[in-house]
PDB file of N, H, CA, C and O in Angstrom:
ATOM      1  N   MET A   1      -6.842  11.013   2.944  1.00  0.00           N
ATOM      2  CA  MET A   1      -6.820   9.642   2.466  1.00  0.00           C
ATOM      3  C   MET A   1      -6.703   9.578   0.945  1.00  0.00           C
ATOM      4  O   MET A   1      -6.119   8.642   0.400  1.00  0.00           O
ATOM      5  N   GLU A   2      -7.258  10.575   0.269  1.00  0.00           N
ATOM      6  H   GLU A   2      -7.732  11.335   0.712  1.00  0.00           H
ATOM      7  CA  GLU A   2      -7.148  10.592  -1.193  1.00  0.00           C
ATOM      8  C   GLU A   2      -5.682  10.663  -1.626  1.00  0.00           C
ATOM      9  O   GLU A   2      -5.280  10.028  -2.601  1.00  0.00           O
ATOM     10  N   ALA A   3      -4.902  11.435  -0.896  1.00  0.00           N
ATOM     11  H   ALA A   3      -5.229  11.951  -0.104  1.00  0.00           H
ATOM     12  CA  ALA A   3      -3.480  11.556  -1.233  1.00  0.00           C
ATOM     13  C   ALA A   3      -2.762  10.219  -1.029  1.00  0.00           C
ATOM     14  O   ALA A   3      -1.903   9.840  -1.825  1.00  0.00           O
ATOM     15  N   VAL A   4      -3.118   9.521   0.030  1.00  0.00           N
ATOM     16  H   VAL A   4      -3.816   9.829   0.677  1.00  0.00           H
ATOM     17  CA  VAL A   4      -2.496   8.216   0.288  1.00  0.00           C
ATOM     18  C   VAL A   4      -2.889   7.241  -0.813  1.00  0.00           C
ATOM     19  O   VAL A   4      -2.045   6.501  -1.319  1.00  0.00           O
ATOM     20  N   ARG A   5      -4.150   7.235  -1.184  1.00  0.00           N
ATOM     21  H   ARG A   5      -4.836   7.836  -0.773  1.00  0.00           H
ATOM     22  CA  ARG A   5      -4.608   6.354  -2.265  1.00  0.00           C
ATOM     23  C   ARG A   5      -3.868   6.661  -3.560  1.00  0.00           C
ATOM     24  O   ARG A   5      -3.416   5.755  -4.261  1.00  0.00           O
ATOM     25  N   ALA A   6      -3.750   7.953  -3.870  1.00  0.00           N
ATOM     26  H   ALA A   6      -4.117   8.689  -3.301  1.00  0.00           H
ATOM     27  CA  ALA A   6      -3.054   8.354  -5.099  1.00  0.00           C
ATOM     28  C   ALA A   6      -1.589   7.917  -5.053  1.00  0.00           C
ATOM     29  O   ALA A   6      -1.044   7.445  -6.050  1.00  0.00           O
ATOM     30  N   GLY A   7      -0.964   8.077  -3.896  1.00  0.00           N
ATOM     31  H   GLY A   7      -1.407   8.460  -3.086  1.00  0.00           H
ATOM     32  CA  GLY A   7       0.427   7.654  -3.750  1.00  0.00           C
ATOM     33  C   GLY A   7       0.592   6.149  -3.888  1.00  0.00           C
ATOM     34  O   GLY A   7       1.528   5.679  -4.534  1.00  0.00           O
ATOM     35  N   PHE A   8      -0.314   5.395  -3.283  1.00  0.00           N
ATOM     36  H   PHE A   8      -1.075   5.777  -2.758  1.00  0.00           H
ATOM     37  CA  PHE A   8      -0.266   3.932  -3.394  1.00  0.00           C
ATOM     38  C   PHE A   8      -0.446   3.520  -4.852  1.00  0.00           C
ATOM     39  O   PHE A   8       0.258   2.640  -5.348  1.00  0.00           O
ATOM     40  N   LYS A   9      -1.392   4.162  -5.534  1.00  0.00           N
ATOM     41  H   LYS A   9      -1.963   4.877  -5.131  1.00  0.00           H
ATOM     42  CA  LYS A   9      -1.647   3.823  -6.937  1.00  0.00           C
ATOM     43  C   LYS A   9      -0.417   4.091  -7.799  1.00  0.00           C
ATOM     44  O   LYS A   9      -0.037   3.267  -8.630  1.00  0.00           O
ATOM     45  N   LYS A  10       0.201   5.257  -7.591  1.00  0.00           N
ATOM     46  H   LYS A  10      -0.108   5.928  -6.916  1.00  0.00           H
ATOM     47  CA  LYS A  10       1.403   5.610  -8.357  1.00  0.00           C
ATOM     48  C   LYS A  10       2.538   4.638  -8.046  1.00  0.00           C
ATOM     49  O   LYS A  10       3.216   4.163  -8.957  1.00  0.00           O
ATOM     50  N   ALA A  11       2.745   4.343  -6.774  1.00  0.00           N
ATOM     51  H   ALA A  11       2.194   4.728  -6.034  1.00  0.00           H
ATOM     52  CA  ALA A  11       3.804   3.396  -6.388  1.00  0.00           C
ATOM     53  C   ALA A  11       3.530   2.016  -6.981  1.00  0.00           C
ATOM     54  O   ALA A  11       4.456   1.333  -7.416  1.00  0.00           O
ATOM     55  N   TRP A  12       2.267   1.607  -6.999  1.00  0.00           N
ATOM     56  H   TRP A  12       1.514   2.162  -6.645  1.00  0.00           H
ATOM     57  CA  TRP A  12       1.901   0.302  -7.562  1.00  0.00           C
ATOM     58  C   TRP A  12       2.235   0.257  -9.049  1.00  0.00           C
ATOM     59  O   TRP A  12       2.799  -0.723  -9.535  1.00  0.00           O
ATOM     60  N   GLN A  13       1.885   1.319  -9.767  1.00  0.00           N
ATOM     61  H   GLN A  13       1.426   2.115  -9.372  1.00  0.00           H
ATOM     62  CA  GLN A  13       2.151   1.369 -11.201  1.00  0.00           C
ATOM     63  C   GLN A  13       3.649   1.329 -11.493  1.00  0.00           C
ATOM     64  O   GLN A  13       4.076   0.818 -12.528  1.00  0.00           O
ATOM     65  N   GLU A  14       4.433   1.871 -10.578  1.00  0.00           N
ATOM     66  H   GLU A  14       4.086   2.286  -9.737  1.00  0.00           H
ATOM     67  CA  GLU A  14       5.890   1.891 -10.741  1.00  0.00           C
ATOM     68  C   GLU A  14       6.561   0.666 -10.114  1.00  0.00           C
ATOM     69  O   GLU A  14       7.787   0.551 -10.106  1.00  0.00           O
ATOM     70  N   ARG A  15       5.744  -0.240  -9.593  1.00  0.00           N
ATOM     71  H   ARG A  15       4.748  -0.147  -9.600  1.00  0.00           H
ATOM     72  CA  ARG A  15       6.221  -1.456  -8.919  1.00  0.00           C
ATOM     73  C   ARG A  15       7.142  -1.122  -7.740  1.00  0.00           C
ATOM     74  O   ARG A  15       8.110  -1.830  -7.462  1.00  0.00           O
ATOM     75  N   ASP A  16       6.809  -0.027  -7.062  1.00  0.00           N
ATOM     76  H   ASP A  16       6.022   0.548  -7.287  1.00  0.00           H
ATOM     77  CA  ASP A  16       7.580   0.413  -5.897  1.00  0.00           C
ATOM     78  C   ASP A  16       6.898  -0.115  -4.634  1.00  0.00           C
ATOM     79  O   ASP A  16       6.314   0.644  -3.860  1.00  0.00           O
ATOM     80  N   TYR A  17       6.984  -1.413  -4.448  1.00  0.00           N
ATOM     81  H   TYR A  17       7.458  -2.030  -5.077  1.00  0.00           H
ATOM     82  CA  TYR A  17       6.284  -2.068  -3.348  1.00  0.00           C
ATOM     83  C   TYR A  17       6.821  -1.654  -1.987  1.00  0.00           C
ATOM     84  O   TYR A  17       6.065  -1.599  -1.017  1.00  0.00           O
ATOM     85  N   ALA A  18       8.097  -1.367  -1.902  1.00  0.00           N
ATOM     86  H   ALA A  18       8.711  -1.412  -2.691  1.00  0.00           H
ATOM     87  CA  ALA A  18       8.703  -0.965  -0.630  1.00  0.00           C
ATOM     88  C   ALA A  18       8.069   0.317  -0.096  1.00  0.00           C
ATOM     89  O   ALA A  18       7.857   0.448   1.110  1.00  0.00           O
ATOM     90  N   THR A  19       7.767   1.255  -0.978  1.00  0.00           N
ATOM     91  H   THR A  19       7.939   1.149  -1.957  1.00  0.00           H
ATOM     92  CA  THR A  19       7.136   2.508  -0.547  1.00  0.00           C
ATOM     93  C   THR A  19       5.750   2.244   0.010  1.00  0.00           C
ATOM     94  O   THR A  19       5.386   2.796   1.049  1.00  0.00           O
ATOM     95  N   ILE A  20       4.982   1.420  -0.654  1.00  0.00           N
ATOM     96  H   ILE A  20       5.278   0.971  -1.497  1.00  0.00           H
ATOM     97  CA  ILE A  20       3.636   1.087  -0.179  1.00  0.00           C
ATOM     98  C   ILE A  20       3.718   0.466   1.206  1.00  0.00           C
ATOM     99  O   ILE A  20       2.957   0.840   2.099  1.00  0.00           O
ATOM    100  N   ILE A  21       4.620  -0.465   1.391  1.00  0.00           N
ATOM    101  H   ILE A  21       5.238  -0.769   0.665  1.00  0.00           H
ATOM    102  CA  ILE A  21       4.760  -1.153   2.671  1.00  0.00           C
ATOM    103  C   ILE A  21       5.186  -0.172   3.757  1.00  0.00           C
ATOM    104  O   ILE A  21       4.640  -0.192   4.861  1.00  0.00           O
ATOM    105  N   THR A  22       6.147   0.678   3.455  1.00  0.00           N
ATOM    106  H   THR A  22       6.590   0.695   2.559  1.00  0.00           H
ATOM    107  CA  THR A  22       6.646   1.648   4.432  1.00  0.00           C
ATOM    108  C   THR A  22       5.549   2.606   4.874  1.00  0.00           C
ATOM    109  O   THR A  22       5.373   2.844   6.070  1.00  0.00           O
ATOM    110  N   VAL A  23       4.815   3.155   3.917  1.00  0.00           N
ATOM    111  H   VAL A  23       4.958   2.963   2.947  1.00  0.00           H
ATOM    112  CA  VAL A  23       3.746   4.108   4.251  1.00  0.00           C
ATOM    113  C   VAL A  23       2.627   3.409   5.003  1.00  0.00           C
ATOM    114  O   VAL A  23       2.101   3.953   5.975  1.00  0.00           O
ATOM    115  N   ALA A  24       2.258   2.218   4.571  1.00  0.00           N
ATOM    116  H   ALA A  24       2.685   1.776   3.783  1.00  0.00           H
ATOM    117  CA  ALA A  24       1.172   1.482   5.232  1.00  0.00           C
ATOM    118  C   ALA A  24       1.502   1.211   6.695  1.00  0.00           C
ATOM    119  O   ALA A  24       0.612   1.223   7.545  1.00  0.00           O
ATOM    120  N   ARG A  25       2.750   0.973   6.984  1.00  0.00           N
ATOM    121  H   ARG A  25       3.473   0.963   6.293  1.00  0.00           H
ATOM    122  CA  ARG A  25       3.141   0.701   8.375  1.00  0.00           C
ATOM    123  C   ARG A  25       3.120   1.953   9.236  1.00  0.00           C
ATOM    124  O   ARG A  25       3.116   1.864  10.464  1.00  0.00           O
ATOM    125  N   LYS A  26       3.107   3.120   8.599  1.00  0.00           N
ATOM    126  H   LYS A  26       3.110   3.192   7.601  1.00  0.00           H
ATOM    127  CA  LYS A  26       3.088   4.385   9.348  1.00  0.00           C
ATOM    128  C   LYS A  26       1.676   4.883   9.630  1.00  0.00           C
ATOM    129  O   LYS A  26       1.478   5.726  10.506  1.00  0.00           O
ATOM    130  N   ILE A  27       0.692   4.368   8.893  1.00  0.00           N
ATOM    131  H   ILE A  27       0.852   3.684   8.182  1.00  0.00           H
ATOM    132  CA  ILE A  27      -0.689   4.801   9.144  1.00  0.00           C
ATOM    133  C   ILE A  27      -1.371   3.800  10.064  1.00  0.00           C
ATOM    134  O   ILE A  27      -0.914   2.668  10.228  1.00  0.00           O
ATOM    135  N   SER A  28      -2.452   4.232  10.650  1.00  0.00           N
ATOM    136  H   SER A  28      -2.823   5.151  10.517  1.00  0.00           H
ATOM    137  CA  SER A  28      -3.191   3.405  11.602  1.00  0.00           C
ATOM    138  C   SER A  28      -3.721   2.130  10.940  1.00  0.00           C
ATOM    139  O   SER A  28      -4.207   2.165   9.809  1.00  0.00           O
ATOM    140  N   ASP A  29      -3.622   1.011  11.652  1.00  0.00           N
ATOM    141  H   ASP A  29      -3.227   0.982  12.570  1.00  0.00           H
ATOM    142  CA  ASP A  29      -4.173  -0.248  11.142  1.00  0.00           C
ATOM    143  C   ASP A  29      -5.663  -0.119  10.882  1.00  0.00           C
ATOM    144  O   ASP A  29      -6.184  -0.689   9.922  1.00  0.00           O
ATOM    145  N   LYS A  30      -6.351   0.630  11.737  1.00  0.00           N
ATOM    146  H   LYS A  30      -5.928   1.092  12.517  1.00  0.00           H
ATOM    147  CA  LYS A  30      -7.787   0.811  11.577  1.00  0.00           C
ATOM    148  C   LYS A  30      -8.100   1.460  10.228  1.00  0.00           C
ATOM    149  O   LYS A  30      -9.015   1.032   9.524  1.00  0.00           O
ATOM    150  N   ILE A  31      -7.343   2.485   9.878  1.00  0.00           N
ATOM    151  H   ILE A  31      -6.600   2.833  10.450  1.00  0.00           H
ATOM    152  CA  ILE A  31      -7.556   3.180   8.602  1.00  0.00           C
ATOM    153  C   ILE A  31      -7.282   2.224   7.448  1.00  0.00           C
ATOM    154  O   ILE A  31      -8.049   2.166   6.487  1.00  0.00           O
ATOM    155  N   LEU A  32      -6.201   1.485   7.542  1.00  0.00           N
ATOM    156  H   LEU A  32      -5.577   1.532   8.322  1.00  0.00           H
ATOM    157  CA  LEU A  32      -5.841   0.543   6.482  1.00  0.00           C
ATOM    158  C   LEU A  32      -6.919  -0.524   6.313  1.00  0.00           C
ATOM    159  O   LEU A  32      -7.286  -0.862   5.188  1.00  0.00           O
ATOM    160  N   GLN A  33      -7.425  -1.052   7.416  1.00  0.00           N
ATOM    161  H   GLN A  33      -7.127  -0.778   8.330  1.00  0.00           H
ATOM    162  CA  GLN A  33      -8.433  -2.112   7.362  1.00  0.00           C
ATOM    163  C   GLN A  33      -9.779  -1.609   6.826  1.00  0.00           C
ATOM    164  O   GLN A  33     -10.539  -2.375   6.232  1.00  0.00           O
ATOM    165  N   GLU A  34     -10.069  -0.324   7.036  1.00  0.00           N
ATOM    166  H   GLU A  34      -9.452   0.299   7.518  1.00  0.00           H
ATOM    167  CA  GLU A  34     -11.364   0.221   6.608  1.00  0.00           C
ATOM    168  C   GLU A  34     -11.373   0.665   5.153  1.00  0.00           C
ATOM    169  O   GLU A  34     -12.437   0.972   4.614  1.00  0.00           O
ATOM    170  N   ASP A  35     -10.223   0.706   4.511  1.00  0.00           N
ATOM    171  H   ASP A  35      -9.359   0.456   4.949  1.00  0.00           H
ATOM    172  CA  ASP A  35     -10.159   1.136   3.117  1.00  0.00           C
ATOM    173  C   ASP A  35      -9.746  -0.057   2.250  1.00  0.00           C
ATOM    174  O   ASP A  35      -8.577  -0.445   2.240  1.00  0.00           O
ATOM    175  N   PRO A  36     -10.700  -0.635   1.526  1.00  0.00           N
ATOM    176  CA  PRO A  36     -10.396  -1.858   0.772  1.00  0.00           C
ATOM    177  C   PRO A  36      -9.294  -1.688  -0.276  1.00  0.00           C
ATOM    178  O   PRO A  36      -8.515  -2.613  -0.505  1.00  0.00           O
ATOM    179  N   LYS A  37      -9.222  -0.514  -0.913  1.00  0.00           N
ATOM    180  H   LYS A  37      -9.854   0.237  -0.726  1.00  0.00           H
ATOM    181  CA  LYS A  37      -8.186  -0.316  -1.932  1.00  0.00           C
ATOM    182  C   LYS A  37      -6.798  -0.251  -1.301  1.00  0.00           C
ATOM    183  O   LYS A  37      -5.859  -0.879  -1.788  1.00  0.00           O
ATOM    184  N   LEU A  38      -6.674   0.506  -0.223  1.00  0.00           N
ATOM    185  H   LEU A  38      -7.437   1.017   0.173  1.00  0.00           H
ATOM    186  CA  LEU A  38      -5.375   0.594   0.451  1.00  0.00           C
ATOM    187  C   LEU A  38      -4.942  -0.782   0.932  1.00  0.00           C
ATOM    188  O   LEU A  38      -3.785  -1.172   0.774  1.00  0.00           O
ATOM    189  N   LEU A  39      -5.873  -1.505   1.515  1.00  0.00           N
ATOM    190  H   LEU A  39      -6.812  -1.188   1.644  1.00  0.00           H
ATOM    191  CA  LEU A  39      -5.565  -2.836   2.028  1.00  0.00           C
ATOM    192  C   LEU A  39      -5.145  -3.776   0.897  1.00  0.00           C
ATOM    193  O   LEU A  39      -4.204  -4.554   1.052  1.00  0.00           O
ATOM    194  N   MET A  40      -5.842  -3.703  -0.239  1.00  0.00           N
ATOM    195  H   MET A  40      -6.607  -3.070  -0.364  1.00  0.00           H
ATOM    196  CA  MET A  40      -5.505  -4.548  -1.379  1.00  0.00           C
ATOM    197  C   MET A  40      -4.092  -4.239  -1.869  1.00  0.00           C
ATOM    198  O   MET A  40      -3.288  -5.147  -2.077  1.00  0.00           O
ATOM    199  N   TRP A  41      -3.793  -2.938  -2.052  1.00  0.00           N
ATOM    200  H   TRP A  41      -4.447  -2.200  -1.882  1.00  0.00           H
ATOM    201  CA  TRP A  41      -2.456  -2.566  -2.536  1.00  0.00           C
ATOM    202  C   TRP A  41      -1.381  -2.996  -1.547  1.00  0.00           C
ATOM    203  O   TRP A  41      -0.325  -3.484  -1.949  1.00  0.00           O
ATOM    204  N   TYR A  42      -1.644  -2.818  -0.261  1.00  0.00           N
ATOM    205  H   TYR A  42      -2.502  -2.421   0.066  1.00  0.00           H
ATOM    206  CA  TYR A  42      -0.674  -3.215   0.762  1.00  0.00           C
ATOM    207  C   TYR A  42      -0.445  -4.728   0.743  1.00  0.00           C
ATOM    208  O   TYR A  42       0.697  -5.187   0.706  1.00  0.00           O
ATOM    209  N   ASP A  43      -1.528  -5.496   0.769  1.00  0.00           N
ATOM    210  H   ASP A  43      -2.456  -5.124   0.800  1.00  0.00           H
ATOM    211  CA  ASP A  43      -1.409  -6.957   0.764  1.00  0.00           C
ATOM    212  C   ASP A  43      -0.660  -7.452  -0.472  1.00  0.00           C
ATOM    213  O   ASP A  43       0.209  -8.319  -0.376  1.00  0.00           O
ATOM    214  N   GLN A  44      -1.004  -6.897  -1.628  1.00  0.00           N
ATOM    215  H   GLN A  44      -1.710  -6.193  -1.706  1.00  0.00           H
ATOM    216  CA  GLN A  44      -0.341  -7.298  -2.869  1.00  0.00           C
ATOM    217  C   GLN A  44       1.133  -6.883  -2.879  1.00  0.00           C
ATOM    218  O   GLN A  44       1.987  -7.617  -3.377  1.00  0.00           O
ATOM    219  N   ALA A  45       1.423  -5.707  -2.329  1.00  0.00           N
ATOM    220  H   ALA A  45       0.730  -5.110  -1.924  1.00  0.00           H
ATOM    221  CA  ALA A  45       2.813  -5.244  -2.269  1.00  0.00           C
ATOM    222  C   ALA A  45       3.648  -6.175  -1.390  1.00  0.00           C
ATOM    223  O   ALA A  45       4.781  -6.513  -1.736  1.00  0.00           O
ATOM    224  N   VAL A  46       3.088  -6.586  -0.257  1.00  0.00           N
ATOM    225  H   VAL A  46       2.168  -6.312   0.024  1.00  0.00           H
ATOM    226  CA  VAL A  46       3.800  -7.519   0.625  1.00  0.00           C
ATOM    227  C   VAL A  46       4.047  -8.834  -0.108  1.00  0.00           C
ATOM    228  O   VAL A  46       5.154  -9.371  -0.073  1.00  0.00           O
ATOM    229  N   THR A  47       3.030  -9.342  -0.761  1.00  0.00           N
ATOM    230  H   THR A  47       2.131  -8.905  -0.790  1.00  0.00           H
ATOM    231  CA  THR A  47       3.154 -10.605  -1.488  1.00  0.00           C
ATOM    232  C   THR A  47       4.203 -10.505  -2.593  1.00  0.00           C
ATOM    233  O   THR A  47       5.059 -11.380  -2.727  1.00  0.00           O
ATOM    234  N   ARG A  48       4.132  -9.445  -3.373  1.00  0.00           N
ATOM    235  H   ARG A  48       3.437  -8.734  -3.264  1.00  0.00           H
ATOM    236  CA  ARG A  48       5.069  -9.311  -4.503  1.00  0.00           C
ATOM    237  C   ARG A  48       6.493  -9.039  -4.042  1.00  0.00           C
ATOM    238  O   ARG A  48       7.447  -9.491  -4.676  1.00  0.00           O
ATOM    239  N   SER A  49       6.644  -8.313  -2.954  1.00  0.00           N
ATOM    240  H   SER A  49       5.870  -7.946  -2.439  1.00  0.00           H
ATOM    241  CA  SER A  49       8.007  -8.036  -2.482  1.00  0.00           C
ATOM    242  C   SER A  49       8.638  -9.309  -1.928  1.00  0.00           C
ATOM    243  O   SER A  49       9.861  -9.453  -1.957  1.00  0.00           O
ATOM    244  N   GLU A  50       7.832 -10.224  -1.430  1.00  0.00           N
ATOM    245  H   GLU A  50       6.839 -10.108  -1.407  1.00  0.00           H
ATOM    246  CA  GLU A  50       8.357 -11.500  -0.943  1.00  0.00           C
ATOM    247  C   GLU A  50       8.772 -12.388  -2.114  1.00  0.00           C
ATOM    248  O   GLU A  50       9.673 -13.216  -1.981  1.00  0.00           O
ATOM    249  N   GLU A  51       8.114 -12.215  -3.260  1.00  0.00           N
ATOM    250  H   GLU A  51       7.381 -11.542  -3.368  1.00  0.00           H
ATOM    251  CA  GLU A  51       8.411 -13.034  -4.445  1.00  0.00           C
ATOM    252  C   GLU A  51       9.729 -12.626  -5.088  1.00  0.00           C
ATOM    253  O   GLU A  51      10.384 -13.451  -5.725  1.00  0.00           O
ATOM    254  N   GLU A  52      10.124 -11.372  -4.931  1.00  0.00           N
ATOM    255  H   GLU A  52       9.592 -10.702  -4.413  1.00  0.00           H
ATOM    256  CA  GLU A  52      11.323 -10.871  -5.617  1.00  0.00           C
ATOM    257  C   GLU A  52      12.580 -11.234  -4.901  1.00  0.00           C
ATOM    258  O   GLU A  52      13.670 -10.885  -5.352  1.00  0.00           O
TER     259      GLU A  52
END
């Protein structure tokens, strides 16, 4: 999970929202829901990608 968090953080800093969304859809919903940081990055990535 640390690697996923690090990847999400790096993608977020690079404004690579598509990567966050793609990876989040490949991991279990349960894991995503139980990790507040992953969930926050995913939710924000979805929101920002819709704005662009």
